[in-house]
Residue, then its C-alpha position, 0 to 999 in steps of 0.5 A: m294715291s297715284s301721285a305718291p312716290r314709289d317709296p315714302e323715303e323719296l319725301e324729305a324728312a326735314g323738319r317733320m319730327d314731332g319736336g324735341p330730342v329722340l328718346a328711346e326706352i328700348p335697348a340700344a342693341t335691339r335690331s331687326g331679325a327674320v322676316h316670315l312671308t307666305v309665298a305661292d310656290l316655294d320652289r319658285s321662291v327658293r330659286f329666286y332668293e338663291r339665284a337672284i338675291g344670293l341667299v343660302l337655303r339653310e333648312r327646308l321642311d314641310g312647306r317651309a324654307h329658311l334662308g340666310t347667308d353662309r354664316g349667321e342666322d335666318l333672314l327669311v322664313l318662307v311658308e308655302q300657300p299654294g296659289a296665293r295671290p299678291a297682297r295689294r292695298h292692305c296692311g303688311l309688308y312694304h319691303f324688307a331691307l338686307l344690309l350689306p357691310a360695304r359699298a363694294d358688296l352692293a356694287r358686286w350685287l348690282a353687277h350680278a343683277v345686271r348680268e343676270r337681268v334681275p328686274l329692278t324697281g328703283f335706285a336711291d341715295h338716301f344720304v344715310s345709305e345707298a339702296i337698290y329696290l326690287d320685288d320677289p315673284d309674289e310682289h314682296g318688296i326688297e331693298i338691298y343697301w349699305d350704310r354710309p359711315r354713321e358719323t356722316w349722318e348721326g344726329q341728322v336723320s330727320q333733316r337729311m334722310t331723303t332720296l336723290p338719284l343713285d350714282v350707279d356709275g360711281l357705285l360700279g366704280e368700286l369694282d375693277d371689272p363689273p361685267r366679270e366681277p365674281f358673284e356666288r352669294l350675298a355677302p356673308d355678313a349681310v343682316m336684316g337692316h330694317v323692315h318697312l310696313r304698310v299701316a292703316d294710321i301713322s299716329r297709332t303706329i307711332a303710339f305703339y312702336r314709340d310710346l309702348l315698345g320704346f323705339g325712338l322716332m327718327a323722322r315723321l312725314g306728317d300722316q304719311a310715313a314714320f321712321l323709328s329705331a333703337g340706339g340712334y340708328h337711322h331706322h329699324l322700322g319704317a311705316n307708311t299709308w300710301q296704299s293702306a290708309g284705313a285698310g286691314q290685313p290681307p284676306p286669306g289666300t294672299a301672299s303676305l307678311q306673316a311676322f317680322t322679328i325684333v331681336v332684343p339682347s335678353v329675356a328680361s328686355r323681351d319680357a319688358l317689351a311684352a309687358r308694355a305691349a300688354g299694358g297697351g292692350h296688345t296681349p302677347e302670344p307665346v310661340d316657338e320663336g318668342l312672343l308674338v304681338r300685333d300692332p294697331s294695323g294687325n301686323r305681327v311682331l315677333l319679340a325674340v332674343v338671340d338664342e330663341r331663333r333658329 
């Protein structure tokens, strides 16, 4: 484990797909939605996400906070569990990834992070995107990124998605005066671009997300990691076993992933996903936000349509 890279995307995906074309049964308009996390101190977490990340507090009630941007929907739902400890070497969240609309938006956020001395854990050029990594106060992983134009990478994900050093100077060169570039909040059109999970087993993870739910397998790194998507995107879902091979869910009293959301375009498509999951032995549970299923590692997946989310 100690020799593993900081992020599985640091390995090249070239030549590691299962063979054959990328096939997906899930609707092409499927996308990522809100990520639900437990945190030890809600005041601390809200301050971090407002000041360091630039999110907006949309609602707070009964130990729960909903955060997003100036427009749009919830991106994060934080639930307080006082004194919770970081979840390490268990299945759950590796990172969630906030997708910004343009390279200048990423540059603007980086200039803000440098100015405010926000601790960062990594920088990467993934060919399909440019990304910056950090952790929140509960060690939940965060990626902030922008995508290169789709025509530059479409059809090449399995061969080209990798990690190269990020051209930080070039990125900041998008701005006229980085030290003085105004920053109040994250770009209002930011969305949840993807979620990267810690899982117990890659083959069982692929069997669930590809063979049952219908995501396309975009790249596979042996028994170490996999990247899946809807509609030919480079990935809506990543999974790895670097620190979680054979592991279970975190014990009670840890700050952990409560659920992540897969948003589909209609109730009919959601119900079709639920039926496929049930047919594979993963019985859906009705909840306020939609239908909740568990993947083979116990990670909770919310199946939702747009009008069912806050």
